[in-house]
N, C-alpha and C positions, 0 to 999 in steps of 0.2 A: 358358496356353491352356485353354479350357473343355473338360472331358472330353466325348467323343463316344460314342454308343451305336449299334451295329449292330442294327437292328430285324429281327425274324424275317421271313424271306422264304418259308420252307417250311411254316410253320404254316398249317393249313387245307388243305394240299395233300399233303404227305408224312406229316404227323402231325396230330392234332387241334389245334384253335385255342384250346382252353381247358384249364386245368390239370386240372380234375376229369375231363374226358374222357380226357386222357392217362393219369392215374392209374388210372381204371377199365379202360382198355384194357390197361395193363401187368398189372394184377392178374388180369384175365381170362386173359391169355396165360400168366402164371406159374402159375395154378391148374391149367392143362391139362398142363404139363410137369413131370416129376419126375426131373430129371437126377441122375446119381450124380456126386458131387464127390470128386476125389482131393485129398489133402493136399499142398499145395506151400507152402513157406515164403514169407511175405510179402516178405522181402528178396530172394528169387530171381525174383520176377515183374517183367518189364520192361513187357509190354503184350500187344497182340494184334491180330488181324484181325477187323473187324466190318463187316457189310453196311450200306448206307445207303439202301436202297429204302424205300418207304412202309412204315410200321409194320405195316399189315395184311398185307403180303406177307412182309417180312423180320424182323418183330419177334420171332417165336419163336426165330429163329436168333441175332439180335443180343443179345437179353436174356440168353441163356445165358452170354455172356461177362461181362456186368456182374454177373449173379447169382453166377457163380463167384468174381469178385473180392470181392463182399460176403460170401459164405460163407467165404472164406479170411481174412477180417479185414483185407483189403488197405486201406491208406490212402496218400494221396499229397498232394503240395503242388500240383503242376501237371500237367494232362493236355495232352500234346502231341498235337494232332489233325492227322494227316497225311491230306490229302484230295486227290483228283484235281481238276483244273480242267476241268470239262466245257465251259465256255463259250469258253475261249481268251482271255478278257479278262485284262489285267494281265501282270506279269512271269512268267518261266518258273518261278520259285519265289518265292512271295510270302507275307509275314506280313500281318496285318491292321493297319490304321492306327487302328482304334477302340480305346477304353479298355474298353468293355463290350460283351457280347453279350446281347441280351434274347430270352427265349423266354416262352411263356405261363406258365412256372413261375418267372419272375423273372430278374433280371440276374445275369450272371457276369462277373467281372473278367478282362480279358486280362492276362497276365503281362508287363507292360512292362519289368520289370527283366530278364527273360530275353530278350525280343525285342531290347532295346537292345544286348545283347552279341553279336548275330548280324549278320554282314555280308550280310544279305538285305534286299531292298527291302520296304517296307510299302505295301500297296495295298488301300484299301477297295473299289475297283472289282473286284479279283480275287475278292473274297469275297461281295459283296453279294447276288448272285442264286444263289450256289452252295448246294446242299442237303447235299452230302456231309459237310461238317464240322458243319453246324448240327444235323442229326438226331441226332448223338451227344450233344449237350448236355442235352436233357431226360432221357435215360437216365442220364447222370452225375448230374443233379440229383435224380432219383428215388432212386437207390441211395446217394448220398453227401451229399445235402442241400446244405449250404453249407460254406464254409471252404476252397475250392480255387480255383485259377486255371486258365485255359485258354490254350493257345498254338496257335491255328489256323494251319495252313500249307496254302496252295494250291499244288499241284504240276502243272505242265504239261510240264516236261522230264523224261520218264520214261526215263532211261538209267542204267546201272550207275555210270558215272563221276560223274554229277551227284548221285546218291543217296548214294554213298560220301562224297563231299566234304561234303555237307550233314550226314550222320551225324557226321562228325568235328567239324564246327562245333557241332552240338548238344551233343555230349559235352564238348567243350572249354569251352563256356559253362557247362554245369552243373557242371563241375569247380570253377569259380570260385564258383558259387552254393551248391553242396552240397544241392540240393533232391531230394526224393523225387519221381520222375517216373513218370507212366503214359503210355505211347506207344501211340496208337491208329492203326492203318493202316485207313482207311476205304475199302472197295471192295466192289463186287458182282463176281460171277464171270461165267461165260459168259452173254451176252445174246441173247435171241430165237432160241434154237435148241431142238431137241427135248430132252426130259429125258435120253434116252440119250446123245445126242451131247454135250450139255453136261457130263454127268458124266464121260464119256470124256476130253474136252478138259481139264476141270478137274483130273482125276486126274494128268495129265501135269504141270500147273503145280504142283500140291500136292506132288508128288514132289520137285521142285526146292526148294520152300519148306521142306519137312521136312528136307531135306539141307543147308539153308542155302547153296544154290548160286545166288548172285545172277546171275552171268553166264548160267548155265543157264536160269534163269527167264526172263530177257529174251529169250534165244535161242528157247526153245520157244514163247513167246507170239508172237513175230514170225514164226517159221517156220510154226507151225500156225494162225496168225491167230486166236488165242484172244482173245475179246473181254472181257478182264478190265480194267475201266476204271481201277482204282487200283493197278496193279502198281508204279508209282513209289513210292507210300507204303509198300507191302509191302517193296520192296527197301531203303528207308531204315530200316525197322524191323529187317530182317535184318542190315543193315550195323552198326547200333548194337549188336545182340545179339552179333555176332561180335567187335566191338571190346571189349565189356564182359566177356564170359564165356568161361571155359575150354571149356564144353560147352553152347553155345546150343541150345535145343530148341524145336520147335514141335509142339504137340499140338492136333489137331482136336477142337473141342467139339461142333459141330453143323453139319449141312448141310441144305439145303432148296431149294425153288424156288417161283416164283410160281404154277405150275400146281397146287400143293396148295391154293391159295385159289380160283383161277379156272382150271378145266381149259383147256388150250390145247396146240397142237402147237409153239408157240414160247414158251418160258419164260425167265425170268431166274433164274440160280442164285445161291445164297447160301452163304457159309461163315463160321463164327466159329472162331477158333483162339487159343490162348494161347502166348505166347513167353516162355520162362523159362530159368533156368540149372539144369542137371541135374548139375552137377559135385559137389554135396555128397552 
């Protein structure tokens, strides 16, 4: 069968349509921020939480995650990109049916060896118009160049049971493959609320995330009606960390909101965080 390629659907909307424009924007953002980096062993890092809004809004928060990995000397074989399904198209949890994803920075191969070991349906439809996974790829390409695979996952069923079951599948598959993985949970936090309310709501969710309380996270989001779009991906990442590590830890790297770019009474909030093992 002839290899197929998913063409970029978010380029020119959520991020620039040309490689030079992407690089220039990243360099401009990175020049403005001087974060302090703690030393964490490469082998102890599993992944993290990264926002997926337009780069002009969430880029300074998102890039801190990837810059942290780069500064830590982190390397990986496959980036598992867990993303919410905003459209509702396709299965409740879906891999992509394509062989490659193309961005203005070039093509990246989908890890078919990994996806073939998972009992999860493949659906090009679930991914084609989604931006939440796609916007991660140019950032990966900028910091890690070439030589890695991606495994994009679209998640519509955002329940603790579904995410735990999927986490078990992912780790079982990788136990056979023995790959170094990077797990990215793509999500924005509170949507279209005031700066103050969004921070208050997100603090409640972040408390559960930092404590690795998967059921508590789902409960507080539903009870408080916190509009975190990708809490399913976050729960999957948390479940993987709890299965892998003696002392799974989540550390907040950066927070921000769209009102810092365009002042508004209703803003979208962003968080980037690192998930790692602190047992050593």
